[in-house]
Backbone as JSON, one array per atom type, in Angstrom:
{
  "sequence": "MLIADKAYAYDPTRNGLRRRGIAHTIPERSDQVARRAARGNLGGRPPSFDKEIYRQRNVVERCFNRFKQWRDLATRYAKRAALYRSSLLLIAALIWLR",
  "N": [[-7.33, -10.46, 10.18], [-10.15, -11.93, 11.43], [-10.96, -14.88, 12.97], [-13.59, -16.73, 13.89], [-15.9, -18.71, 15.87], [-19.16, -20.3, 15.49], [-20.67, -19.07, 17.44], [-20.37, -16.36, 17.26], [-21.72, -15.57, 15.03], [-23.63, -13.52, 14.38], [-25.73, -11.01, 12.93], [-25.33, -8.26, 13.84], [-22.69, -8.45, 14.78], [-21.22, -9.17, 12.48], [-21.8, -6.93, 10.88], [-20.62, -4.86, 12.4], [-17.94, -5.59, 12.21], [-17.54, -5.33, 9.45], [-17.98, -2.57, 9.15], [-15.77, -1.54, 10.47], [-13.81, -2.41, 8.82], [-12.65, -4.92, 9.1], [-11.54, -7.98, 8.1], [-13.18, -11.14, 8.1], [-13.79, -14.56, 9.07], [-16.36, -16.45, 9.64], [-18.34, -19.18, 10.36], [-21.62, -19.98, 9.14], [-24.61, -20.2, 11.04], [-27.01, -22.87, 11.42], [-29.69, -22.06, 11.69], [-29.61, -19.54, 10.54], [-29.06, -20.16, 7.89], [-31.4, -21.53, 7.22], [-33.28, -19.49, 7.6], [-32.5, -17.65, 5.64], [-32.92, -19.19, 3.35], [-35.69, -19.55, 3.48], [-36.61, -17.03, 2.87], [-36.16, -16.85, 0.22], [-35.41, -15.29, -2.86], [-35.1, -12.85, -1.64], [-33.54, -13.33, 0.5], [-30.86, -12.95, 0.17], [-27.3, -13.29, -0.43], [-25.1, -15.86, 0.86], [-22.86, -15.18, 3.62], [-19.34, -14.57, 3.13], [-17.05, -17.27, 3.44], [-14.18, -18.93, 4.29], [-12.91, -22.03, 4.16], [-10.32, -23.05, 4.41], [-8.87, -21.07, 5.8], [-10.35, -21.09, 8.15], [-9.71, -23.56, 9.19], [-7.24, -23.13, 10.28], [-7.74, -22.07, 12.71], [-7.63, -23.8, 14.86], [-4.98, -23.89, 15.66], [-4.53, -21.53, 17.07], [-6.38, -21.91, 19.14], [-5.27, -24.17, 20.41], [-2.91, -23.04, 21.31], [-3.84, -21.14, 23.2], [-4.9, -22.96, 25.04], [-2.58, -24.18, 25.95], [-1.39, -22.02, 27.24], [-3.19, -21.71, 29.33], [-2.49, -23.7, 31.06], [-0.61, -22.71, 32.73], [-0.9, -21.51, 35.8], [-0.61, -18.95, 37.04], [-0.73, -17.23, 34.88], [-3.2, -17.84, 33.74], [-5.04, -17.19, 35.76], [-4.49, -14.62, 36.16], [-2.67, -13.41, 38.09], [-0.7, -11.44, 38.09], [-1.12, -8.12, 38.28], [-0.27, -5.8, 37.09], [0.24, -4.51, 33.85], [2.73, -4.63, 32.53], [4.14, -6.6, 33.96], [2.46, -8.78, 33.55], [2.66, -9.05, 30.76], [5.38, -9.63, 30.5], [5.53, -12.09, 31.85], [3.9, -13.56, 30.16], [5.44, -13.54, 27.79], [7.69, -14.94, 28.69], [6.59, -17.46, 29.34], [5.63, -18.16, 26.81], [8.07, -18.44, 25.49], [9.14, -20.62, 26.89], [7.29, -22.61, 26.21], [7.73, -22.71, 23.48], [10.36, -23.64, 23.39], [10.13, -26.26, 24.21]],
  "CA": [[-8.37, -11.43, 9.89], [-10.77, -12.5, 12.61], [-11.5, -16.22, 12.76], [-14.43, -16.98, 15.04], [-16.81, -19.85, 15.72], [-20.56, -19.98, 15.19], [-21.26, -18.26, 18.5], [-20.25, -14.95, 16.87], [-22.31, -15.44, 13.69], [-24.82, -12.68, 14.4], [-25.67, -9.89, 12.0], [-24.65, -7.07, 14.38], [-21.25, -8.7, 14.85], [-20.69, -9.08, 11.12], [-21.91, -5.53, 10.43], [-19.61, -4.09, 13.1], [-16.63, -5.91, 11.63], [-17.48, -4.71, 8.12], [-17.86, -1.12, 9.33], [-14.39, -1.25, 10.87], [-12.91, -2.89, 7.78], [-11.95, -6.11, 9.58], [-11.9, -9.2, 7.38], [-13.55, -12.18, 9.06], [-14.24, -15.86, 8.63], [-17.25, -16.98, 10.66], [-19.31, -20.07, 9.71], [-23.02, -19.61, 9.29], [-25.4, -21.11, 11.85], [-28.04, -23.56, 10.64], [-30.93, -21.27, 11.67], [-29.42, -18.46, 9.58], [-29.19, -20.74, 6.56], [-32.82, -21.8, 7.02], [-34.0, -18.21, 7.48], [-32.19, -17.08, 4.34], [-33.58, -20.03, 2.34], [-37.12, -19.3, 3.54], [-36.9, -15.74, 2.24], [-36.01, -16.98, -1.23], [-34.53, -14.31, -3.5], [-34.88, -11.71, -0.74], [-32.65, -13.74, 1.56], [-29.5, -12.49, -0.08], [-26.28, -14.32, -0.61], [-24.48, -16.23, 2.13], [-21.62, -14.44, 3.9], [-18.14, -15.27, 2.67], [-16.48, -18.18, 4.42], [-13.03, -19.64, 3.72], [-12.67, -23.22, 4.97], [-8.89, -23.21, 4.65], [-8.5, -20.15, 6.87], [-11.02, -21.52, 9.37], [-8.99, -24.72, 9.72], [-6.09, -22.64, 11.03], [-8.22, -21.6, 14.0], [-7.26, -24.73, 15.92], [-3.63, -23.56, 16.13], [-4.7, -20.49, 18.08], [-7.07, -22.53, 20.27], [-4.32, -25.01, 21.13], [-1.98, -22.14, 21.98], [-4.51, -20.65, 24.4], [-5.0, -24.06, 26.01], [-1.26, -24.34, 26.56], [-1.19, -20.91, 28.19], [-4.06, -21.92, 30.49], [-1.85, -24.65, 31.97], [0.17, -21.91, 33.67], [-1.92, -20.97, 36.68], [-0.48, -17.52, 37.28], [-1.15, -16.52, 33.68], [-4.63, -18.07, 33.52], [-5.85, -16.51, 36.77], [-4.06, -13.22, 36.11], [-2.11, -12.95, 39.36], [0.02, -10.2, 37.85], [-2.12, -7.08, 38.01], [0.31, -4.76, 36.24], [0.31, -4.95, 32.45], [4.11, -4.95, 32.17], [4.48, -7.88, 34.56], [1.66, -9.8, 32.85], [3.24, -9.24, 29.44], [6.67, -10.3, 30.63], [5.28, -13.5, 32.16], [3.37, -14.16, 28.94], [6.57, -13.77, 26.9], [8.52, -15.99, 29.27], [5.87, -18.73, 29.18], [5.63, -18.47, 25.37], [9.41, -18.93, 25.15], [9.27, -21.96, 27.46], [6.48, -23.51, 25.38], [8.41, -22.83, 22.17], [11.58, -24.41, 23.57], [9.81, -27.67, 24.45]],
  "C": [[-8.86, -12.01, 11.2], [-11.34, -13.86, 12.24], [-12.28, -16.57, 14.01], [-15.33, -18.18, 14.79], [-18.24, -19.36, 15.55], [-21.23, -19.12, 16.25], [-21.25, -16.77, 18.15], [-20.9, -14.67, 15.52], [-23.61, -14.65, 13.71], [-24.64, -11.5, 13.47], [-25.01, -8.64, 12.59], [-23.14, -7.24, 14.48], [-20.61, -8.54, 13.48], [-20.71, -7.64, 10.61], [-20.85, -4.65, 11.1], [-18.21, -4.34, 12.55], [-16.48, -5.28, 10.24], [-17.28, -3.2, 8.21], [-16.43, -0.72, 9.68], [-13.36, -1.74, 9.86], [-12.1, -4.11, 8.18], [-12.44, -7.32, 8.79], [-12.2, -10.29, 8.4], [-13.98, -13.46, 8.36], [-15.04, -16.46, 9.77], [-18.24, -17.9, 9.95], [-20.74, -19.64, 10.02], [-23.76, -20.65, 10.13], [-26.53, -21.7, 11.01], [-29.35, -22.77, 10.61], [-30.81, -20.08, 10.71], [-29.58, -18.96, 8.15], [-30.66, -20.99, 6.25], [-33.62, -20.51, 6.82], [-33.76, -17.57, 6.12], [-32.87, -17.87, 3.22], [-35.08, -19.78, 2.32], [-37.51, -17.99, 2.88], [-36.74, -15.77, 0.74], [-35.01, -15.98, -1.78], [-34.22, -13.12, -2.59], [-33.89, -12.05, 0.38], [-31.22, -13.3, 1.38], [-28.53, -13.64, -0.24], [-25.65, -14.66, 0.75], [-23.2, -15.42, 2.37], [-20.41, -15.26, 3.46], [-17.56, -16.1, 3.81], [-15.38, -18.98, 3.74], [-12.67, -20.81, 4.64], [-11.2, -23.38, 5.32], [-8.41, -22.3, 5.78], [-9.11, -20.61, 8.19], [-10.32, -22.72, 10.0], [-7.78, -24.29, 10.54], [-6.46, -22.17, 12.43], [-7.76, -22.51, 15.13], [-5.86, -24.46, 16.45], [-3.71, -22.53, 17.25], [-5.37, -21.08, 19.32], [-6.11, -23.4, 21.09], [-3.29, -24.16, 21.88], [-2.59, -21.58, 23.26], [-4.63, -21.74, 25.45], [-3.67, -24.33, 26.68], [-0.99, -23.24, 27.57], [-2.02, -21.11, 29.45], [-3.47, -22.92, 31.48], [-0.99, -23.93, 33.01], [-0.8, -21.13, 34.53], [-1.82, -19.46, 36.86], [-0.92, -16.69, 36.07], [-2.66, -16.64, 33.48], [-5.5, -17.3, 34.52], [-5.49, -15.04, 36.91], [-3.63, -12.7, 37.49], [-1.4, -11.62, 39.2], [-0.98, -9.12, 37.44], [-1.57, -5.96, 37.13], [0.52, -5.32, 34.84], [1.73, -5.36, 32.06], [4.53, -6.31, 32.73], [3.72, -9.02, 33.88], [2.26, -10.09, 31.48], [4.57, -9.97, 29.52], [6.5, -11.77, 30.99], [4.71, -14.23, 30.94], [4.5, -14.47, 27.96], [7.48, -14.89, 27.4], [7.88, -17.37, 29.07], [5.84, -19.13, 27.7], [7.0, -19.01, 24.94], [9.61, -20.34, 25.69], [8.47, -22.99, 26.63], [7.17, -23.75, 24.04], [9.65, -23.7, 22.27], [11.32, -25.91, 23.79], [9.82, -28.43, 23.18]]
}
């Protein structure tokens, strides 16, 4: 399940996710709502949106903000994938232990 903000609420993005079979929850932008309303019956139905799932997005955002506090992880000093992953796991364990 992809949970994204309104910046990703474009038709090509939604179509690409549907083509790949990826479920998504993206709120509709106000200009999209107005455009659909102006078309009347031809505007179609609004895309599915689950408010309860979207509320869980803040947990992921807060997690990323905690990771950004670690300079070496945020600036990607470790150029090798294995070293970057190991530092990510170590930092995640330290955050979890707090």
